N, C-alpha and C positions, 0 to 999 in steps of 0.2 A: 504494500500500500504506500502510495506516494503522498507525502504531507507537504503543505505549504505553510511555512512559519514566517512571521514577519514581526517587526517591532523590536523593542529593547530585549525581551527575553531571548529572542533568536540570536541576537548578537552576543549575549552572555553565554549561551550554549556553545557557540562557535569558538569564543575565546577560550573556554575551559577545554574544549575538545582539542584545540591546537596545542595546548600545554600537554595534554595527555599523550598525544601522538608523538611529541618530541621525546617522551620518556622511554620509548622503544619497548621496555620490559612490560610483561603482562602482570596482572595481579597474582600474588602468591595464593596457593590453595593448600589449606591445612591437611586435607586428606592425602594429597600428593607428597607433602613434606614428610609426614609420618611414614608413608609407604616407601618412598624412595630412600629415606635415611634409616630404614629398618628400626624405627623407634619402638621400643617396648613400653607400653603404657600400663599403669597399674590401677586405674580407676578414674571415675569422674565425680566431681564434687560440685553440687549446685551452690552458687554464691548469691543467688537472688538478684534483686534489682540494684544495680550499681551505676555510678557515673563512669563511663568509659572514656579515657583520654583519647581524643581524635588521633594524636600523633603516635599512639601505640596500637592503632588498628592496622595490622600488617597485611590483611588479605581477607579472603572469603573461605568459608568452610568446605564447600562442595565444588567438585569439578564442573565446569560449564558456566559458572557465573563470571569467571575471570575474563572472558572474551569481550565483555562490555566496558571494562575499565582498564586504565593504565595501572602501574604498580602503586601509584599514590591515590587511587580512586577517582581520577579525573575521567570523564566520559570519553570514549573513543569511537563510538559508532556514528555513522553519518547523521547530519542534522535533518535528513529526510526520513529517517527510520522511525518506527513506532516507539522504539526505546527513547528517542529524543523527545517525542511528544510527551511521554509519561514523565521523563526527567524534568521537562519544562513545567509541567503541571505541578509537580512537587516543589519545584523552585518557586513558582508563583505563590503556592500555599505557604511556603516558609516565609516569604517576604511579607505576606499579608497577615498571617496568624502565628507563624512559628511551628516547627515540627515538635510534637509532644509525644507521639507514640513511640514506646521503647522498641529497640531492635532486639534481636536474639543473636547471641554470639557465644563463642567458645574462647577460653583463655588457655594458652599453651606457652610455657616458658616466658611468661610476663608479656606476651603479645596477644592481640585479640583478632579473631577471625569470624566474620559475619556469616550467619546462616540465613537470617531474614532481615531485610532492611538495607541492602547494599546501596540502593539509590538514595536512601535517606543519609547514609554516611557520605556518599559522593557529594550531595548538595551541601551538607554542613561543612565538609572539607573545603569546598570551593568558596564558601562565604566566610571562612576563617573561624568557625566555631572551635571552642576549646575542648568540649566534651559532648557526649550524647548518652542518654539513659539507655540501659540495656539489661536484659535478663541473661546472666552469664553462667556458664558451666565450665569449671576448670578441668582440664585433662592433665592428669599427673603422669609424667614420664617415670620410668624406673630410675632409681638412683644409680649413678655411675661415678667413676673417679674423675670425670672431666670438670674443669674449672667452671664452665658455664652452668653445668648441672648443679654443682655445689652452691654456686651463688643463687641459683633459682630456688633451691630448697631453703636457703636463708631468707629469701623473699617470702616464701610460703609461711614460714614461722613468723616473720614480721607482720604479714598481712593478717594473720590470726589475731594479733594484738591491736593493730592500728586500722585495718580495713582501708589502707592507702594503697592504691594500685598505680600511681603515676610517678613512681620513683624507680630509676634504673641506675645501678652502680656497676662498675667494671671490675671491682676488686672484692675479694672475700672479706668478710668481717664488717662490711660497711653498714649493713642494716642494723646489726647489733650496736655498732658504734653510734649510729644516729639515735637509736633508742636511748642510749646513755646521754648523748649530748643535749637532748631535749628534756632531760631531767627525769626520765622514766627508769624504773627498776627493770631488770631483764625480762620479767614475766608480767609486767604491768600493762593492762589494757588502756587504750585511748578512749576518751569520752568524745561526744559530738563536738564539744567546744574545743578540745585538743586538736581534732582534725581540722576544724574551721580555722583556728589560729595558724596552724602550720601551713595549711593550704594558702592562706593569705601571704605569708612570708615566702613560700615556695614560688608562687606566681610572680611576686614583685622581684625576687632575686633573679628568676629566669629571664624576665623581661629586660631588666637592667644589664644583666651579664651578657646577653646576646646583642645588645645595642651596637657594640663594636666588634662582634664576632667572637667565637670561642677562642680562648688563648691556648687551650690544650686540645688539639684535634684528636688525640688518642683517647681522651676520656669523655665522660658525659657531663651534662650540666649539673647533674646531681653529685658527681664526683667533686666538682668545683664548690657546690654548696656545702658538702661535708668538710672540705678544707676550710671554707669560710667559717664554719661553726667551730673548727679547731682554734680559730683565732679569736672570735667574738662569742660571748655568751648568748645563748638562745634568748634568754629573757631580755637581754640588752637590745638585741636586734628587733624584737617584737615591738619595742616602744619607739623605734626610729621612724621619722618621716621618710618619704620617698627620696627627697633630696639628700638627707643624711645617709640613708642606705647606699645611694648611688656614690657618694663621696668615699665611703669605706670600701666599696667594691673597686673603685678606681685606684685608691691608694694601695690596696692589697693585690692588685692584678698579677704581679709577678709571682706571688705566693700561690695563686690559683693555677699556675702552670704545672704545679706539682701533682703527681699521681698519688692516690691513696696507697700507702704501704711502700712508697719508693724508698730505696736505701740510699743514704747520702754517699757522696764520693769521699773517700778516706785519705787524709794526709797522714802518712805513717812516720814521718820524721820532720824536724824543723827545716831541713835543707831541701826537702822535696818540692819541686815545682809541680803543682797539681794539674794545670791545664791552661787552655787558651783563655784570654780575658773576655769577659762579657760586660755589658753595660750596667747591670743592676748595682754593682758596688764600685764602679769606676769613679764615681763622684767622691768616694771616700779616700781622700788623699793621705799620704803618709803624715804622721804626726811628729813634730819635732819634740825632743825631750823636754824643752823648757815649757811647752804648752800642754804637756801630758798630765792630766789629772784622772786618777783611776779610782773607781768605786767598786767595792766588793759587797754584794748583798747576800746575806745568809738567812736561812730559816731559823737557826738556833744560835746560841752563843758558844764561844770557844770553851767556856767552862762546863757546859752541859752536853756538848756533842763532840764526839771524836772526829766526825766528818768536818764540822766547822773548824775545829781546832787545827786540823791538817791544812785547811785553806788559809787560816789566819797565820799559821807558820809560813805559808807561801807568801802571803802579803808582806809580812815582816822581812822575809828574805829579800823580796823585791825592793822594799824601801831601803834596806841596808846596802844592797848591791848598787843601786843608782843614786843613793844619798839625796842630795838637793836637786838632782836633775828632774825628779818626778815628785808627785804628791799622791799619797794613797789614803783612803778612808774606808771604813766599814759601816754597814747598816745591818743591824740584827733584827730578828723577829718578823721576817718576811713570811707571808702566807699567800695562797692563791688569790685571796680576796684583796690584799693590800699591796701586792708587788708592784702594780702600776703606779700607785701613789708614791712608793719608795723610790722608784726609778725617776719619777717626775721630780722628787725632792733632790735626788742626787744630781740630776741635770741642772736644776736651779742652783745647786751649790757649785756648779762650774765643771763637773766631771764630763769628759768627752770619750771615755772608755769605761765600760761597765761589765763586770763579771757577775752573773747570778749563779750561785754555786750549787744548785741542786735541781733535779728534774721537775719537781712540782712548780717551779718558778718559770718554766719554759713558756707557757701560754701568755702570761702577762708580759714576759720579756719580748715576745714576738709582737704583741700589740703595740708596745712602746716603741719598738724598732721601726714599725710601719709609720708611726706618728712622728718619729724623730730620725730621719735618714742622715742627719748630720752627726749622729752619735753612733759609735761602734758598740754593739751589745753582743756578748757571748754567753751561752748557757752551758753549764756543766751537765751534759747528758750524752747518751749514746743512741745511735740508730734513729735519729730524728732528722728529717730533711726539710729545711726551710731556706727561703731565699733572702730574707731581710736580716737574719741573724746567722751566726755560725755557732756550732757546738763543739765541745771539747771533752775529752776523757783520757784516761791512761790505760795502757794494756796490763792490767793487774794479773791477767792469766799467766803472764811470763813468770811473775814472782810466785804465784800459786803452784806452778809446776815445780819450782825449786823447793817450796815448802812441803809439797807432797813427797818429793824424793827424800827429804829429811825424815818425814814421818814414816815412810816405808822402811827406811833403814833402821829406825829406832824401835818400832813396835815389836813387842815380844809375843803377841798372840795374833798378829796379822789383822787386828781390828783398829780402825782409826775413826775418830769422830770429826764431823765437819759441821760447824754452825754457819748457816746462811740467814740473811735477813729478808731481802725482797726478791721475789721471782721476776727479775727484770733483765733486759738485754745486758749482756756482759757477765751476769752472775753465773749462768750455765757454763760459759767458757771457763770461768774461774774454777768451778766445781770439777769439771771434766779434766782440766789441766792438772789440778791437784791429784785427781785419781790416776791419771796417766803417769805423773811423776812418781807416785807411790808404787805403781805396778812395774815401772821400769827397773827399780832396784829390788822389788819384792813382788814376784808374780802372784803371790797368794794374798796380797793386801786387799782388804775390803774397806770401803769408805761408807760409814753410816751417816747419812745426810739428815740433818734436822734443821727446822726453820724456827727462828725466834719470834716470828710475827704471826704464828697460828693462834687461833682463839683457844683459850683454855688448855694450853698444851705446855708440858714441862719437857724440853728437849733433853735435859740431863738425866731424866728417868731412863731413857733408852740407853744412854751411855753406861749408867749404873747397871742396868739389867744385863748388858753384854760385856761387862767388865772392861770397858774401854777407858784407858788412862791417857792416851795421846790424842789431843783435841786441837783442831784448828778453830780458834775463836775469832772475836772481832779483831780487825787489823791493828787498831791503835787504842791507847788508853784515853779515857775521858777524864780531864783534870779533876772535876768534882767527884767523880766516881772511880777514882784510881783503884785498880786491883791488879793482880797478876794474871787474870784470865784474859789474856790477849795474845795475838800471834799464835804460834804453835807452842803448846805447853804440855808438860806432864803433870797429871793430876792424881798420882797414885800414892801420895804421901800426906804429911801433915799440912803442907801448903804447896801451891802450884810452882813448878820450875819452868821458866821460860827458856825455850831452845832457839827460837828465831822469830822474827817478825817482818812482814812485808811493809814497805813504806811508800805512801803516796807522796812523792817529793814535788809538791805543787810549786815550791819556790823555783826549782829548775825549769819547770814548765812555763810559769809566768815570765820568768826572766827571758827565755828564748822567744816567747811571744812578743814581748816588748821590743826586743832587738829586731824582730821581723818588721814591726811597725816603724821603728826608727830608720831602718834601711830602705823602707818603701817596698819590701818584698811581699807585703800583705796583698797587694794587687796582683802579684804573680800567681797567687793561689786561686784566683777567680776561675771558675770552671766553665766549660763550653756547653755542658748539657743543661738545658733550661729546665728539665724535669727533676733535677737533683740539687740538693744542698751540699754543704761542705762540713765535715766533721774532722777535727784534729784528734788523732788517736795515737799518741806517742807512748813509747815504752822505755825499756832499759837502755836502748841505744841513745836515747835523748836524755837520759838521767832522770826521767819522770817517775820511774819505778826502781826500787832498790830492795834488797833483802839484807837484813842485819842479823848475824848469827851471834849467839851468846857464848860465854866461856864454858857453858855446860855441854856444848856440842863436841863430840869426839873429833880429834884432829883430822882423821881420815875422811870423815863425813864432811867437815868444813872444806877440805881441799876439793872434794868432789863437787860441792856446791859452787865453789869459785870457778872450777873448770866449766860447769854447765852455764854459769852466769856469763862468762866471757864468750862462750860459743853462741848463746842466744843473742847477746848484745851485738856481736859481729855479723849476725844473720846466718850463721852456719848451722843453726838447728831450729826447727819449728816443732813444738810439742804436738801439733796436729798434722803430722806428716805420716805417710805410710798407711798400713792397714789399721782401720779403726772399727771398733765394735761398740754398739750401744746396748742398752737393756733389751731392745727388741731384735737385735741382730746386727748384720753387717751394715756399716755406714759407708765405708770406703775400702776397696780392695786393691787399689793401685799403689804399689810400693814406691813408685817414683813421683807420686803426686802429694802436694801439701794443700791443706785447706786455704782458700783465699781469705783475706781479711773480712770480706763481706759474709762469707760462710761462718766464720768464727763469731762475728757480731750477732748474727741471727740464729745461732745454735739453739735448738729447742729440744734436744735429746740429752740423756744422761749416759755416761760411760757404763760399760757392762759390769764393772766392779763397784758401782755405786748402789747402795741399798737405800732406797728412798724414792721420792717423787717430786714433781713440780706442782705445788698447790694451786687450786683454783681461787679466783678472787673472793668468792663467798666464804672461804675458809680462813681468811685473814682478819686480823684485828682492824678496826676502823682507821687507826692512825697510819696503817700501811697502804690503804687503798688509793690515796691521791698519787703516791709514787708509782704504784703498779698500773693505775689507769693511764698514766702518761707513758710509761716505759715497759709495761708488763708483757710477758710472753703468752699469757693465757693459761688454761687449766690442763695442759697435757700431762697425763700420768704415765709413769713408767712401771716396770716390773717391780713388784713388792710395794706398789703405791697403795694408798688408802683414800677413801672418799673424803 
C-alpha cells in the first residue's frame, strides 16, 4: 500500500530515518545473542513495572523486529511504508498527549530488550526522552569466571537493595563501593527518597560531565561519578547548586580521568626518572630552600602513637639536616572530618609543602589539593592513584623478610607469632615476606598470624595455646606506652628480650624528597599515563627502611642478616622471586621470574606456611574501619581462616 504523507510530521520521519540509515548496523536481538554466544541461563525473575533508561535499551527480544530499526532504534523503513504511517501516528500522539502505556521488555546483563513497544521506544528515543515505563523480566545468565559476568552479579545484588537500574560500572567492586559512599550499610535497602535524591545528583552530574565530552573514553560516566564521590562527600554534593557542582567537576576533571581500581605508577628509588612530563603538575615549579615551609599533619600525637612518633622523628631529622634553610611545623589531631580545615590552616600559616601522614587523611588531602594547585600535598598511603596529589610509603616487606629469617633461625619449636594491625595494601606483603624469610632458613617454620584490630579477640591467647615464644610485634615503641613488646622479641621468660626491630626511617625519606624539590627533579617524575597517579615507594636502597639487631642476637645470625640486607639493598635479591606457594596452592612456578612491584603492592594471598587469614571489614573494631575502607584488601580468607 502506497501512502502519501505531507507536512511537518513527514519531515520529522525522514530526518530520523536518514540518521538510522547512516548507522548501517541493525538492531540487536536478544534471542540471537543468547543462541549465538551459547549463553546458559538459569532462570527468569519478574521485576514488575520499572522506569527503563532509554540509553540502556540495546535491542529487541525477538527475531524479525530488528529489520524496522537501526541499532539505536531510529526508523529505517521507507517513508511510504505502512510502518511509517503507524510510527507517525504514534509520534503525533506523543507530541499531543505523551506516551503513557508501558512497554514489555527483558533485562539481560544490565541491558534491556523490547518484546512489545518497539515503536514507542523509537519515538521516545528520537525526541530525547530519558526513560520509559516498562514491565520487565530479568534473564539470569549462569555464573562464570568472566569479569563482565562478575560485575553483573554485583549489579544484581545492588539492585536488590536500591532498585536502581541506570548505573553501569566497568570495574569490580564499584556497586558495593557506591553503597558505602552514599552512607549505606552493605545490606541496607534504599527508600523512595534515597532513590529520588540520588537520581537527582546522578542526572545533574551526567549532564555537566558530558558538556565537554568524556575525559576517560575507556570508562563510563558512572565510573567518573564514583571517582567524584571519592573526592567529595555525598551529603556535601546533595546540597550544591548546579553552578557549584559544575565548578567542582571542572576543577577535578583530571582526577576523573582515572579508572576505578587503577594502580599508581611506582617510583622505586629517589634517583629514578618515572616518565614523560604531563601538564597536570607542570605548573608546580621547583621550590627554593629559602621559600620552603613544610607542614606535617598527623592523626595522633608522637606521645600516643608509634606511627606518628616515627614521622615526627623524620620531621626533626629534616629540620636538623637543613637547619635554617627550611621551616617545619606539625599539626596533630587530624580526622577525616577536620583534615580540610587543618590543611587550610597550614596554608594560611604560609606552608607550601604538606605531608599528611596516614591513609584516612587521603580524601581530605585530595580535596584540598584540587582547591589549592599552588601547594604540593603528599599523603602517606599505598596503592592509591590520584592526579592532584602524590602518595608515598616505604617497602617494609624488605625488613620483614630479614626479621622472618631471624625468627626462623631462633625458634626452637618451629612456631612463630606475627601480630598485624590493619588488613591493608602492603600488610600482606609484609606478612608473606616474613614467612618466606623464616622458611628460607627453616623449612619447617610456621607463622601464626593474629590481628590486633579484631573485635573481642585476644591474639596472645593463640600464642599461649601453641607455646609460641618468638613474636613479631609492633614495629616501634610508643613513648607513653613504652614496653619491650616491639620488633621481634622472645617472650619465654620473666620479661621480653628484644632481638631486632624494623625501622621506618622517615627522616631519610623526607630528606631525599626535599632534595628532589630543590633540584627541580620533582617535575621529572611526572608520568605520561593520564589514567594513573604516582606513588613513591622507597626501600632499603634509599635508606627509608632499616633493621637494627640487638646484642642478644647470635653473631652468626647477625652476619647472615647483614649479608641479606646488603644483597636486597643492591637489588641482587627479591624475596618474591622464584617458585611461590600460597595457602590455596601455586602462585608462581617460574624460577626465573620475580614479582613486579605492582604485584607485591596488590598481594591478597597468604604464604603456605602462614596459619591465619585476612579478616573481613565487619570483623574489625570501629577504630580500624576508616583505614581499611581507604586502603583495605577486602575479606578474602585463607586456609585455616575463621569467619
